[in-house]
Backbone as a chain_set.jsonl record, in Angstrom:
{"seq": "MKIIQVIGIILGVTLVIWVLRGFGILSFIPGGILWLLLLSAASTGIFGIVQDKLRRL", "coords": {"N": [[108.584, 89.694, 102.604], [106.297, 89.518, 104.814], [103.026, 90.529, 105.405], [102.104, 91.338, 107.573], [104.34, 92.084, 108.519], [105.072, 94.702, 107.268], [102.472, 95.978, 108.001], [103.362, 96.386, 110.971], [105.577, 98.116, 110.371], [104.774, 100.263, 109.274], [102.923, 101.265, 111.666], [104.827, 101.706, 113.754], [106.406, 103.618, 112.063], [104.319, 105.67, 112.211], [103.81, 105.888, 114.826], [106.087, 107.099, 115.985], [106.348, 109.295, 114.372], [104.22, 110.71, 115.211], [104.609, 110.955, 117.801], [107.166, 112.364, 117.452], [105.892, 114.729, 116.753], [104.358, 115.645, 118.63], [105.872, 116.523, 120.544], [106.685, 118.461, 119.422], [109.013, 118.442, 117.655], [108.497, 117.472, 115.233], [106.793, 119.762, 113.83], [105.632, 120.387, 111.885], [104.784, 118.793, 110.034], [101.69, 117.98, 108.429], [98.29, 116.837, 110.047], [97.025, 115.292, 108.455], [98.815, 113.754, 107.421], [99.65, 111.866, 109.272], [96.984, 110.425, 109.374], [96.856, 109.545, 106.397], [98.79, 107.866, 106.871], [97.927, 106.124, 108.931], [95.482, 104.909, 107.489], [96.803, 103.659, 105.336], [97.97, 101.46, 106.649], [95.895, 100.155, 107.533], [94.422, 99.749, 105.228], [96.538, 97.891, 104.057], [96.589, 95.969, 105.718], [94.022, 94.923, 105.57], [94.305, 94.158, 102.835], [96.019, 92.173, 103.337], [94.396, 89.92, 104.397], [92.679, 89.337, 102.429], [94.054, 88.516, 100.339], [94.985, 86.351, 101.616], [92.952, 84.986, 102.123], [91.919, 84.489, 99.288], [94.098, 83.061, 98.578], [93.925, 80.513, 99.793], [91.895, 79.17, 98.335]], "CA": [[108.238, 90.291, 103.898], [105.134, 89.465, 105.02], [102.059, 91.855, 105.324], [102.136, 91.741, 109.087], [105.794, 93.202, 108.891], [104.592, 95.775, 106.946], [101.787, 96.728, 108.878], [104.18, 96.717, 112.064], [106.526, 98.997, 110.207], [103.968, 101.769, 109.144], [102.473, 101.884, 112.457], [105.77, 101.933, 114.247], [106.619, 105.151, 111.843], [103.131, 106.775, 112.123], [103.783, 106.272, 115.978], [107.237, 107.91, 116.139], [106.181, 111.014, 113.775], [102.978, 111.323, 116.311], [105.283, 111.672, 119.061], [108.069, 114.041, 117.695], [105.033, 116.02, 116.298], [103.894, 116.054, 119.956], [107.182, 117.018, 121.437], [107.377, 120.054, 118.42], [110.27, 118.46, 116.835], [107.754, 117.463, 113.74], [105.169, 119.895, 113.948], [105.665, 121.196, 110.691], [103.942, 117.866, 109.283], [100.235, 118.26, 108.804], [98.144, 115.828, 110.789], [96.286, 114.664, 107.104], [100.139, 112.811, 106.773], [98.951, 110.763, 109.954], [95.691, 109.883, 109.094], [96.968, 108.696, 105.629], [99.848, 106.418, 107.134], [97.081, 104.918, 109.842], [94.732, 104.329, 106.683], [97.236, 102.982, 104.588], [98.299, 100.354, 107.66], [94.496, 99.403, 107.565], [94.284, 98.912, 104.161], [97.667, 97.055, 103.706], [95.886, 94.738, 106.629], [92.601, 94.257, 104.776], [94.972, 93.467, 101.173], [96.7, 90.955, 103.387], [93.432, 89.123, 104.739], [91.944, 89.44, 101.275], [95.316, 87.713, 99.865], [94.9, 84.888, 102.777], [91.629, 84.201, 102.006], [92.083, 83.974, 98.442], [95.224, 81.997, 98.467], [93.42, 79.521, 100.536], [90.756, 78.92, 97.617]], "C": [[106.845, 90.224, 103.671], [104.237, 90.596, 105.454], [102.15, 92.055, 106.665], [103.184, 92.287, 109.348], [105.424, 94.531, 108.201], [103.831, 96.782, 107.198], [102.751, 97.296, 110.421], [105.131, 97.747, 111.649], [105.938, 100.425, 109.803], [103.511, 102.227, 110.462], [103.466, 102.217, 113.306], [106.342, 103.543, 113.485], [105.929, 106.233, 112.03], [103.59, 106.986, 113.791], [105.192, 106.916, 116.506], [106.991, 109.298, 115.631], [105.073, 111.284, 114.947], [103.792, 111.988, 117.528], [106.271, 112.784, 119.029], [107.27, 114.741, 117.016], [104.57, 116.445, 117.993], [104.539, 116.812, 120.665], [107.361, 118.419, 120.825], [108.43, 119.845, 117.582], [109.716, 118.422, 114.992], [106.734, 118.229, 113.554], [104.922, 120.445, 112.786], [104.567, 119.867, 109.714], [102.554, 117.912, 109.788], [99.343, 116.592, 109.545], [97.104, 114.584, 109.978], [97.856, 113.475, 107.001], [99.425, 111.565, 108.074], [97.88, 109.605, 109.716], [96.247, 108.785, 107.687], [98.121, 107.727, 106.09], [98.61, 105.328, 107.792], [96.421, 104.085, 108.64], [95.59, 103.493, 105.591], [97.822, 101.313, 105.5], [97.003, 99.732, 107.555], [94.535, 98.949, 106.269], [95.203, 97.938, 103.559], [97.035, 95.692, 104.801], [94.707, 94.068, 106.09], [93.216, 93.651, 103.214], [95.198, 92.167, 101.837], [95.74, 89.933, 103.858], [92.658, 88.944, 103.7], [92.935, 88.233, 100.486], [95.172, 86.402, 100.139], [93.887, 84.279, 101.988], [91.89, 83.776, 100.459], [93.219, 82.845, 97.825], [94.732, 80.484, 99.036], [92.208, 78.612, 99.677], [91.273, 78.08, 96.433]], "O": [[106.243, 90.678, 102.697], [104.78, 91.618, 105.873], [102.315, 93.243, 106.941], [103.234, 93.019, 110.337], [105.591, 95.519, 108.916], [104.017, 97.972, 106.94], [102.745, 98.465, 110.806], [105.601, 98.38, 112.594], [106.521, 101.494, 109.979], [103.583, 103.44, 110.66], [103.148, 103.256, 113.883], [106.647, 104.491, 114.209], [106.353, 107.388, 112.066], [103.747, 108.155, 114.146], [105.175, 107.226, 117.697], [107.318, 110.307, 116.256], [105.28, 112.305, 115.602], [103.683, 113.104, 118.037], [106.432, 113.706, 119.828], [107.875, 115.656, 116.456], [104.517, 117.621, 118.353], [104.045, 117.692, 121.371], [107.951, 119.347, 121.378], [108.855, 120.731, 116.841], [110.176, 118.966, 113.988], [105.695, 117.71, 113.146], [103.859, 121.056, 112.679], [103.745, 120.191, 108.856], [102.176, 117.901, 110.959], [99.85, 115.472, 109.473], [96.617, 113.545, 110.425], [97.717, 112.39, 106.438], [98.801, 110.562, 107.727], [97.929, 108.38, 109.83], [96.144, 107.56, 107.762], [98.218, 106.693, 105.431], [98.365, 104.184, 107.408], [96.608, 102.87, 108.575], [94.971, 102.626, 104.974], [98.002, 100.255, 104.898], [97.094, 98.507, 107.473], [94.682, 97.739, 106.099], [94.809, 97.198, 102.657], [97.142, 94.518, 104.447], [94.474, 92.862, 106.161], [92.602, 92.798, 102.572], [94.8, 91.129, 101.309], [96.239, 88.812, 103.755], [91.69, 88.243, 103.995], [92.455, 87.161, 100.119], [95.194, 85.472, 99.332], [93.987, 83.247, 101.323], [92.101, 82.569, 100.344], [93.122, 82.06, 96.881], [95.246, 79.444, 98.624], [91.678, 77.609, 100.155], [90.489, 77.678, 95.574]]}, "num_chains": 1, "name": "protein.A"}
């Protein structure tokens, strides 16, 4: 599984949770969880870039 696929999955889950939370279906999920999901997508992207740079050395 490539890093870009992992980022897409994390962002997709975040978007679904955000929309369902907005409709009140998942209103019990705190906003911190959404931030953690977004930060994990960003950190996965940074990790993928660093890993790609190290592979090319």
